[in-house]
N, C-alpha and C positions, 0 to 999 in steps of 0.2 A: 661180384658187383652186379651181375645180372639178377641175382637173388634180391638184392637190396632194391634195385629198380622195379622189380616185379611187385615186391611188398609195397613200395611207395605208390605204385599205380593202383593197387587194390585199395589202399587207404584213400586215395584221391577219389576213386570211383564210388566207394561207400559214402564218402563225405558229400559228393554231388547228389547222390540218391537221397540222403537224409535232408539236405538243404532244399531240394526240390519238393519233397513231401511237406516240409515245414512251410514253404512258400504257398503250396496249394491249399493247405489247411488254413493258413492265415488269410488268404484271399477269400476262401469260402466263408469264413467267419465274418469277414468285413463287408461282404456284399449283402444287400437286402434281398429277401426272398421275392418270389413272384406272387402276384395277387394282392388283394386287400387283406391286411391282417387286423383282426379285432378280437375282442373277447367273444367267446362262444355265447350263442343266444339259446336259452331254453326253448324246446319245441312249442310250448304254449304261447310264447311271444313271437314265433316265426310265422304264424298264420296271418292272412290279410285281415284288416279291420272289417267290421260288419257293415254291410250296405244298409243305409237307413232311409233311402229315398226311392224305393221301388214304387212305380206308378203304373196304372193300367188305364187304357182308354179304348173306346170303340173304334174299329177300323173296318172298311168294307170287306177286307179279307179275313177278319177274325178279331182277336184281342191283341192290342199292341202294348208291350211292356217296355218301359224305359227306366234306366237307373244310371247313377254317376259312377265313375271309375274310383275304386278305393286307391288311396295314395300312400297309406301307411300300414305297417304291421301292427298287430295288437300291442306289441311292446313299445310302439311309438316311433320306431325308425322309419325313414323314408323307404318305400317299396319300389324296386326296379325290375322285379321278375314276375309280374302278374302273368299267369299263363292261360287261365280259362275261367269260365263261369258255368255253373250247373244250375239249370232252371228246373224247379220242381213244381208240379201241379197236382191239385186235388179236385175231383168232381164233387161239388157240393160239400158235404161234411165228411167225405171219405178221407183216407190217408194220403199223405203227400208221396208222390213217386217221381223219380227223375224223368224229366221230359226230354231234355236235350243238353248236350255239353257243347258250349261255344268256345272255341279256341281264341285267344287274344293274339293277333298277328302283327301288332304295331310296335313290338318291343325294340326293334332296331331302327325305327323311324325317328326322324327329328321331331315331328309333331305327333304327340300321342293323342288318341281318342279320349275325350273327357266324358262323353256320354255314350251309352250303349243301348241298343233296342233289339227286340225280338218280336216277330209277329207269329202268334199261335193261330194257325189256320185250321187246326183240327178241333174246332169248337162248334157247338150247335146253338142256333139262335134260341134265346130264352133260358139256356142252362146257366147255372151259377158255378164259377170256378174260383179256386184260391191258388195263389202263386207265391213263391219265394225264390230268391237267387242267392247262391253261395259263390264267393270268389276263391280261386285257387292260385297259390304261388309256391314254386319249388316243392310240389308234392303235399303241401299243407293246405287244408280246407279251413276257411273262415267260418264263423257262425252264420246261420241262415239270416237273410235280410228281414226287414219288416214284411209281414204278410199282407198281401192285397187280395181283396175279394171283388169279383166283377161278374155281373150277369150280362151275357152277350145280348146286345141290342143293335138295332139298325142305326148306324151313325146318322147324325143330322145331315140333311142335304146341303151341299155347298150353295152359296148365293148364286142365283142365275141372273145374268145381266139383262135378260129379256123382261123379267118381271120385278126387278129390284127397284125400290122407290126410296129416294132420299127422305130422311125425316123432315118434317115441316119445321122451318126455322122459327124460333121464338123471337119476339121483338126485343130490341135492346132497351134497357131501362132508360127512362127519360130523367132529366134533372141531374145528370152527372156532369161535372165540370169538364 
C-alpha cells in the first residue's frame, strides 16, 4: 500500500509540474510585449527629413544661423528621437567641413524647441562663408539642408532714441464721407 501511495504522489507531482508549465506558457502567449510594436522601417526611411529653411544673418558676434526643427522621418512617420545637429561650414568656395555638433536636449520636455540657432563667432569681417545643417536621430543622419552663403558684414546699428525722428505724417485725404 505504501508503494501505491508513493506512485500516486509521483503522478500528482508530475501533473502539477505539467499544469504549471502550461499555465506559464499560456500566460506568456496571452500578454502583450513591452514597447511599441510596428513593422520594421528600412534604414533609408529612418533618417530625419531634410531641413529646408536654414537662414544666415549678421550679428555683432559673427554670423547667426537659424533653422526649424524637423518633425518627420524621410519615410513620413512622426519623429520623437531627434538627437543632434551637425553644422558644416566652407570658407568661400572651399570644401564643407564639420564645424560643430549641437546636441538636442529637449526630448524629455513638455514643450519642444521649434527653432534652433547657432552663432558662428569664428568668422572674419568681409569673408564669405557657406553653411549647411544636418539633423541626426537614432544614429541616422538626414540629408544636408539648403546651403546658405553669407559674407560677414557689420550689422546695422540699432535705432538710437537720442537721434530717432518720427516720419512726417501725410495729410488725410479730403472729400471722404
